[in-house]
VEXDREN-2710 file (C-alpha; in Angstrom, 1 decimal):
% VEXDREN-2710
k/r/px/py/pz
1/MET/108.4/187.9/181.3
2/SER/105.4/186.5/183.1
3/VAL/104.0/186.5/186.7
4/LEU/104.5/183.3/188.7
5/VAL/103.4/182.3/192.2
6/VAL/104.7/179.4/194.2
7/GLY/103.3/178.9/197.6
8/LEU/101.6/176.9/200.3
9/SER/98.7/177.8/202.7
10/HIS/96.3/176.4/205.2
11/LYS/94.4/174.9/202.2
12/SER/97.4/172.9/200.9
13/ALA/99.6/172.1/204.0
14/PRO/99.2/170.9/207.6
15/VAL/99.9/173.3/210.4
16/ALA/103.2/171.6/211.2
17/THR/104.5/172.3/207.7
18/LEU/103.3/175.9/207.7
19/GLU/105.1/176.4/211.0
20/LEU/108.4/175.4/209.4
21/ALA/107.7/177.4/206.3
22/ALA/106.8/180.6/208.0
23/VAL/109.6/183.2/207.7
24/SER/109.9/186.7/209.1
25/GLY/112.5/189.4/209.9
26/ASP/116.0/188.9/208.7
27/ALA/115.2/185.3/207.4
28/LEU/112.4/186.7/205.2
29/ALA/114.7/189.4/203.8
30/LYS/117.4/186.8/203.1
31/LEU/114.8/184.6/201.3
32/ILE/113.6/187.5/199.1
33/HIS/117.2/188.5/198.3
34/ASP/118.1/185.0/197.2
35/ILE/115.0/184.5/195.1
36/ALA/115.6/187.9/193.4
37/HIS/119.1/186.8/192.4
38/ALA/117.9/183.5/191.0
39/GLU/118.8/183.4/187.3
40/PRO/115.2/183.1/185.9
41/VAL/113.7/185.8/188.2
42/ALA/113.6/189.5/187.4
43/GLU/111.4/190.7/190.3
44/THR/109.9/189.2/193.4
45/PHE/108.0/189.7/196.7
46/VAL/107.0/187.2/199.4
47/VAL/103.7/187.1/201.4
48/SER/104.5/185.3/204.6
49/THR/101.7/185.1/207.2
50/CYS/100.6/182.7/209.9
51/ASN/98.7/180.5/207.4
52/ARG/100.5/181.1/204.0
53/VAL/103.9/181.6/202.4
54/GLU/103.7/182.7/198.8
55/VAL/106.5/183.8/196.5
56/TYR/105.4/186.1/193.6
57/ALA/107.9/186.6/190.8
58/ASP/108.3/188.0/187.4
59/VAL/110.1/185.3/185.5
60/ASP/111.3/184.6/181.9
61/ARG/111.2/180.7/182.2
62/PHE/108.4/178.8/183.9
63/HIS/110.1/175.5/184.8
64/ALA/113.5/176.9/185.7
65/ALA/111.8/179.5/187.9
66/VAL/109.6/177.0/189.7
67/THR/112.6/174.7/190.4
68/ALA/114.7/177.6/191.7
69/ILE/112.0/179.0/194.0
70/CYS/111.1/175.5/195.4
71/GLU/114.8/174.8/196.1
72/LEU/115.2/178.2/197.9
73/LEU/112.0/177.8/199.9
74/GLY/113.1/174.4/201.1
75/ARG/116.6/175.5/201.9
76/HIS/115.4/178.6/203.9
77/CYS/112.7/176.7/205.7
78/GLY/114.8/173.6/206.4
79/ILE/112.2/171.3/204.7
80/ALA/113.3/168.5/202.4
81/PRO/112.2/169.0/198.8
82/ALA/110.0/165.9/198.8
83/ASP/108.2/167.0/202.0
84/LEU/107.7/170.5/200.7
85/THR/106.7/170.1/197.1
86/GLN/103.7/167.9/197.9
87/HIS/102.1/170.9/199.6
88/LEU/103.0/173.5/197.1
89/TYR/100.7/175.1/194.5
90/VAL/101.8/177.0/191.4
91/HIS/99.9/179.6/189.4
92/TYR/101.2/181.3/186.2
93/GLU/100.3/184.4/184.2
94/ASP/96.6/185.2/184.5
95/SER/96.0/182.5/187.1
96/ALA/98.8/184.0/189.2
97/VAL/97.3/187.5/189.0
98/SER/93.8/186.2/189.7
99/HIS/95.1/184.3/192.8
100/LEU/96.7/187.4/194.3
101/LEU/93.5/189.4/193.8
102/ALA/91.6/186.6/195.5
103/VAL/94.1/186.5/198.4
104/THR/94.0/190.2/198.9
105/SER/90.2/190.2/198.8
106/GLY/90.1/187.7/201.6
107/LEU/88.6/184.9/199.5
108/ASP/91.5/182.6/200.2
109/SER/91.8/183.3/203.9
110/MET/91.1/180.7/206.6
111/VAL/88.1/182.9/207.7
112/VAL/86.7/184.2/204.4
113/GLY/86.6/188.0/204.3
114/GLU/89.0/188.7/207.1
115/GLY/90.6/192.1/206.6
116/GLN/94.2/191.6/207.9
117/ILE/95.5/190.1/204.7
118/LEU/95.1/193.4/202.8
119/GLY/97.6/195.0/205.2
120/GLN/99.9/191.9/205.1
121/VAL/100.1/192.1/201.3
122/ARG/100.8/195.9/201.5
123/SER/103.6/195.2/204.0
124/ALA/105.0/192.5/201.7
125/LEU/105.1/194.9/198.8
126/LYS/106.7/197.6/200.9
127/LEU/109.4/195.3/202.2
128/ALA/110.3/194.1/198.6
129/ASP/110.3/197.7/197.4
130/GLU/112.7/198.6/200.2
131/LEU/114.9/195.7/199.3
132/GLY/114.9/196.7/195.7
133/THR/113.4/193.5/194.4
134/THR/110.3/194.8/192.6
135/GLY/110.0/196.7/189.3
136/ARG/107.3/197.9/187.0
137/VAL/105.6/194.5/186.6
138/LEU/105.1/193.6/190.3
139/ARG/104.5/197.2/191.4
140/ASP/101.7/197.4/188.9
141/LEU/100.4/194.0/190.0
142/GLY/100.6/195.1/193.7
143/ARG/98.7/198.3/193.0
144/THR/96.0/196.3/191.3
145/ALA/95.8/193.9/194.2
146/LEU/95.5/196.6/196.8
147/ARG/92.9/198.5/194.8
148/THR/90.9/195.2/194.4
149/GLY/91.1/194.5/198.1
150/LYS/89.8/198.0/198.9
151/ARG/87.0/197.8/196.4
152/VAL/85.9/194.5/197.8
153/ARG/85.6/195.8/201.3
154/ALA/83.9/199.1/200.2
155/GLU/81.5/197.5/197.7
156/THR/80.5/194.2/199.3
157/ALA/79.7/192.9/202.8
158/ILE/82.2/190.1/202.8
159/ASN/84.2/191.6/205.7
160/GLN/81.0/191.7/207.8
161/VAL/79.8/188.3/206.9
162/GLY/83.1/186.5/207.3
163/ALA/84.2/186.9/210.9
164/SER/87.8/187.6/211.7
165/LEU/90.1/184.9/212.8
166/VAL/90.0/186.3/216.3
167/SER/86.2/186.4/216.4
168/VAL/85.9/182.8/215.3
169/ALA/88.5/181.8/217.9
170/LEU/86.7/183.6/220.7
171/GLU/83.4/182.0/219.7
172/LEU/85.0/178.5/220.0
173/ALA/86.6/179.5/223.4
174/ALA/83.2/180.8/224.7
175/ALA/81.5/177.6/223.6
176/GLU/84.1/175.4/225.3
177/LEU/83.8/177.4/228.6
178/HIS/80.0/177.2/228.5
179/LYS/80.1/173.4/227.8
180/THR/82.5/172.6/230.6
181/GLU/80.9/174.9/233.2
182/ALA/77.3/174.0/232.6
183/GLU/76.4/171.6/235.4
184/PRO/72.9/170.1/236.3
185/GLY/71.2/172.0/239.1
186/LYS/73.5/175.0/239.0
187/GLY/71.6/177.0/236.3
188/PRO/72.9/178.1/233.0
189/ALA/76.6/178.8/232.6
190/PRO/77.6/182.2/231.4
191/GLU/78.0/182.5/227.6
192/GLY/80.5/184.6/225.6
193/ILE/83.6/186.3/226.9
194/ALA/81.8/188.9/229.1
195/GLY/82.9/188.7/232.7
196/ARG/85.9/186.5/231.9
197/ASN/89.6/187.1/232.6
198/VAL/91.6/187.2/229.4
199/LEU/95.4/187.0/229.0
200/VAL/96.8/188.2/225.6
201/VAL/100.4/187.0/225.0
202/GLY/102.1/189.2/222.4
203/ALA/101.7/192.8/221.4
204/GLY/101.7/192.8/217.6
205/SER/98.8/193.5/215.3
206/MET/97.0/190.2/215.9
207/SER/97.4/190.7/219.6
208/ALA/96.0/194.3/219.4
209/LEU/93.0/193.0/217.4
210/ALA/92.4/190.2/220.0
211/ALA/92.7/192.6/222.9
212/ALA/90.3/195.1/221.3
213/THR/87.8/192.4/220.5
214/VAL/87.7/190.9/224.0
215/ALA/87.4/194.4/225.4
216/ARG/84.4/195.1/223.3
217/ALA/83.0/191.7/224.3
218/GLY/83.0/192.8/228.0
219/ALA/85.9/190.9/229.4
220/ALA/86.2/191.6/233.1
221/ARG/90.0/191.9/233.1
222/ILE/92.6/191.9/230.3
223/VAL/96.3/191.3/230.8
224/VAL/98.7/191.9/228.0
225/ALA/102.1/190.1/228.4
226/ASN/105.0/190.6/226.0
227/ARG/108.7/190.0/225.9
228/THR/109.3/193.7/225.6
229/ARG/107.2/195.1/228.4
230/LYS/106.9/198.7/227.0
231/HIS/105.1/197.3/224.0
232/ALA/102.7/195.5/226.3
233/GLU/102.2/198.7/228.2
234/ARG/101.5/200.7/225.0
235/LEU/98.8/198.2/224.0
236/ALA/97.3/198.0/227.5
237/ALA/97.1/201.8/227.7
238/SER/94.8/201.8/224.7
239/LEU/92.2/199.7/226.6
240/LEU/90.3/200.7/229.7
241/THR/90.4/197.3/231.4
242/ALA/93.9/196.1/230.6
243/THR/97.2/195.9/232.5
244/ALA/100.6/195.0/231.2
245/ALA/103.0/192.2/232.2
246/GLY/106.3/190.7/231.0
247/LEU/106.8/187.1/230.0
248/ASP/108.5/186.6/233.4
249/ASP/105.0/187.1/234.9
250/LEU/103.3/184.5/232.7
251/THR/102.9/181.8/235.4
252/GLU/101.0/184.3/237.7
253/ALA/98.9/185.7/234.8
254/LEU/98.0/182.1/233.7
255/ALA/96.7/181.3/237.2
256/ALA/94.1/184.1/237.0
257/ALA/93.1/183.7/233.4
258/ASP/90.0/182.0/231.9
259/VAL/91.0/182.5/228.3
260/VAL/94.6/182.9/226.9
261/ILE/95.1/184.2/223.4
262/SER/98.7/183.8/222.3
263/CYS/100.1/185.2/219.1
264/THR/103.7/186.0/219.3
265/GLY/106.4/185.8/216.7
266/ALA/108.6/183.5/218.9
267/SER/110.4/180.6/217.2
268/GLY/109.7/178.2/220.1
269/HIS/107.0/177.5/222.7
270/VAL/106.2/180.4/224.9
271/ILE/103.8/178.5/227.2
272/THR/104.7/175.1/228.6
273/ALA/102.9/172.6/230.8
274/ASP/104.9/173.4/233.9
275/MET/103.6/177.0/233.8
276/ILE/100.0/175.9/234.4
277/PRO/99.0/175.7/238.1
278/PRO/98.0/172.1/239.0
279/ALA/95.2/173.2/241.3
280/ARG/93.1/175.3/239.0
281/ARG/89.4/175.3/239.9
282/SER/88.0/176.5/236.6
283/THR/88.4/175.7/232.9
284/LEU/91.3/177.3/231.0
285/VAL/91.1/177.7/227.2
286/PHE/94.1/178.5/225.1
287/LEU/93.7/180.1/221.7
288/ASP/97.0/179.5/219.9
289/LEU/97.0/181.9/216.9
290/ALA/100.7/181.9/216.4
291/MET/102.8/180.2/213.7
292/PRO/104.9/178.5/214.8
293/ARG/102.8/177.4/217.8
294/ASP/103.2/179.3/221.1
295/VAL/101.6/176.7/223.2
296/ASP/103.4/173.4/223.8
297/PRO/101.1/170.5/222.7
298/ALA/101.6/168.9/226.1
299/VAL/99.5/171.7/227.6
300/GLY/96.4/170.3/225.9
301/GLY/96.8/167.1/227.9
302/LEU/96.3/168.8/231.3
303/ALA/93.1/168.4/233.2
304/GLY/90.6/171.2/232.7
305/VAL/92.7/172.7/229.9
306/THR/91.6/173.0/226.2
307/VAL/94.0/174.2/223.5
308/ILE/92.4/175.5/220.2
309/GLY/95.0/175.9/217.5
310/MET/95.0/176.9/213.8
311/ASP/93.9/173.4/212.8
312/GLN/90.6/173.6/214.6
313/LEU/90.1/177.2/213.5
314/GLY/90.4/176.0/209.9
315/GLU/87.8/173.4/210.5
316/HIS/85.3/175.8/212.0
317/ALA/85.9/178.9/209.8
318/THR/82.6/179.9/208.2
319/ALA/82.1/180.5/204.6
320/THR/80.4/183.7/203.5
321/VAL/77.0/183.8/201.6
322/THR/76.9/183.1/197.9
323/ALA/75.7/186.6/197.0
324/ASP/78.8/188.2/198.6
325/MET/81.1/185.6/197.1
326/ALA/79.6/186.3/193.6
327/ALA/80.0/190.1/194.1
328/VAL/83.7/189.7/195.1
329/ARG/84.3/187.5/192.1
330/ALA/82.8/190.1/189.8
331/ILE/85.1/192.7/191.2
332/ILE/88.1/190.4/190.8
333/ASP/87.1/189.7/187.2
334/ASP/86.7/193.4/186.5
335/GLU/90.1/194.3/187.9
336/LEU/91.8/191.4/186.1
337/ALA/90.3/192.7/182.8
338/ILE/91.7/196.2/183.6
339/TYR/95.1/194.8/184.5
340/ARG/95.2/192.7/181.3
341/GLN/94.2/195.7/179.1
342/ALA/96.9/197.9/180.7
343/ASN/99.5/195.2/180.1
344/ASP/98.5/194.7/176.5
345/VAL/98.6/198.4/175.9
346/ALA/102.1/198.6/177.5
347/ALA/103.3/195.7/175.3
348/VAL/102.4/197.6/172.1
349/ALA/103.5/201.0/173.3
350/PRO/107.1/200.7/172.2
351/THR/105.9/200.0/168.6
352/VAL/103.7/203.1/168.7
353/VAL/106.5/205.2/170.1
354/ALA/108.9/203.9/167.5
355/LEU/106.4/204.6/164.7
356/ARG/105.8/208.2/165.8
357/ALA/109.6/208.7/166.3
358/LYS/110.2/207.5/162.7
359/ALA/107.4/209.8/161.4
360/ALA/108.8/212.8/163.3
361/LYS/112.3/212.1/161.8
362/VAL/110.9/211.9/158.3
363/VAL/108.9/215.1/158.8
364/ASP/111.9/217.0/160.1
365/ALA/114.1/215.8/157.2
366/GLU/111.5/216.9/154.6
367/LEU/110.9/220.2/156.3
368/ALA/114.6/220.9/156.3
369/ARG/114.8/220.1/152.6
370/LEU/111.8/222.3/151.9
371/ALA/113.2/225.2/153.9
372/GLY/116.4/224.9/151.8
373/ARG/114.6/225.0/148.6
374/LEU/112.3/227.9/149.5
375/SER/114.9/230.1/151.3
376/GLY/115.6/232.0/148.1
377/ASP/111.9/232.7/147.4
378/GLY/111.6/235.3/150.1
379/LEU/109.3/233.3/152.4
380/SER/109.2/234.7/155.9
381/GLY/110.1/232.6/158.9
382/HIS/106.5/232.8/160.1
383/ALA/105.3/231.3/156.8
384/LEU/107.8/228.5/157.1
385/ASP/106.6/227.8/160.7
386/GLU/103.0/227.6/159.5
387/ILE/104.0/225.1/156.8
388/ALA/105.9/223.0/159.4
389/GLN/102.9/223.0/161.7
390/THR/100.6/222.0/158.9
391/VAL/102.7/219.1/157.8
392/ARG/103.1/217.8/161.4
393/ARG/99.3/218.1/162.0
394/VAL/98.6/216.1/158.8
395/VAL/101.1/213.3/159.9
396/ASP/99.6/213.2/163.4
397/LYS/96.1/212.9/162.1
398/LEU/97.1/210.1/159.7
399/LEU/98.9/208.2/162.5
400/HIS/96.2/208.8/165.1
401/ALA/93.7/206.2/164.0
402/PRO/96.1/203.3/163.5
403/THR/98.0/203.9/166.8
404/VAL/94.8/204.3/168.8
405/ARG/93.2/201.3/167.1
406/VAL/96.3/199.1/167.8
407/LYS/96.0/199.9/171.5
408/GLU/92.3/199.1/171.5
409/LEU/93.0/195.8/169.7
410/ALA/95.9/194.9/171.9
411/GLY/93.7/193.1/174.4
412/SER/91.8/191.1/171.7
413/PRO/92.9/187.5/170.7
414/GLY/96.1/187.8/168.6
415/GLY/96.5/191.5/169.7
416/GLU/100.2/191.4/169.3
417/GLU/99.8/190.6/165.6
418/TYR/98.4/194.1/165.0
419/ALA/101.5/195.6/166.5
420/ALA/103.6/193.3/164.4
421/ALA/101.7/194.4/161.3
422/LEU/102.5/198.1/162.1
423/ARG/106.2/197.2/162.3
424/VAL/106.1/195.5/158.9
425/LEU/103.9/198.0/157.1
426/PHE/106.0/201.0/158.3
427/ASP/109.3/199.1/158.1
428/LEU/110.2/199.9/161.7
429/ASP/113.7/198.9/162.8
430/PRO/113.4/196.2/165.5
431/ARG/116.3/197.8/167.3
432/ALA/114.3/201.1/167.6
433/VAL/111.4/199.2/169.3
434/GLU/113.8/197.4/171.6
435/ALA/115.5/200.8/172.4
436/VAL/112.2/202.2/173.5
437/THR/111.5/199.2/175.7
438/ARG/114.9/199.4/177.2
439/ALA/114.7/203.1/177.9
440/ALA/111.3/202.6/179.6
441/LYS/112.7/199.9/181.9
442/GLU/115.8/202.0/182.8
443/GLN/113.5/204.9/183.6
444/GLU/111.4/202.7/185.8
445/ASP/114.5/201.3/187.6
446/ALA/115.7/204.8/188.3
447/GLN/112.5/205.8/190.0
END
């Protein structure tokens, strides 16, 4: 079995395709279920965010698995295979592991270093675990990825150098407001979000981040609007300058806003052109951070209105400095080496266990024969126990070096050949090795 990833992201696909591909809720659970039941797939989890959809799977056949996953993605997203496959990328084995570590570290994000992806990967793993579609392979991979993401944020400054998606969006909004409001003879226009009225549409994690960011930036007034009003009230209560509203109040809230940040999970447009008051006296900037889009494209054609979506954010996302990128890559390489070593050791472990089991069986048989021969010589039970312990210690010491050494060599080129040599030299029954592997898997599945 080997790890495979099939996916698309802001780097490989246009926003329109990502919008169609994005899955959540029951649709995501159904996709995971169907992939898990594909014949070449043993385990799977799916990372689905506003700018990426990636299927991770433990598979036994590369081409069959890629074909099955592509077909299921297209079917669940409603995208024709020809339109989808041109935007997909595929990583396999070490490349797949390295890709997940880079994703979790924030290197593959639209804004390099943003921290939300770590929580999104954690949620993806948790959902798959709840659905029963992960086992030892992907659980181990997930733990490695999360540990890598934590190390990157603790040991480098990438999360400080790379601004969050919300911060980049607000910088663009502030620049747009300053540009349109600066008029000759009237003095400099205000810069930044300070003193502005901000409307946040949605009450999820991205909305909470947006609301907290504009509050710290000194927004004069913040309104949080959400379909479920109590969720908006909960978010607004955490901010000193915020009030809550329902989506029925959007038209009124839009009339008073300077900046609108929309990031709901709605499947259709939440804000349409007919909601915008025709007689606005000031510039209105929309930051559409949702996938699919919350803001109808027609809104951007209105006078005095600017819509900044995921496409523009991708163009303006800033790269982090070379030193931090190098430090992150070094951590990823280190964690990848640790992961490989653990997998290599796990691969030879059944051989080691089978060898020790065979040795123990031989020792027990010989000790039983010896006890029968010496029973008439008047040896005490204590003496027989001492002999048994001595024989077992001798066998353990003889086996210690080769078994430890085969684990150490497992990660070297041709490491499996050393385990194969043990099986040949000690005439191990292949069925015994397979039984150990099968028992370990059954134990893992039962946990």
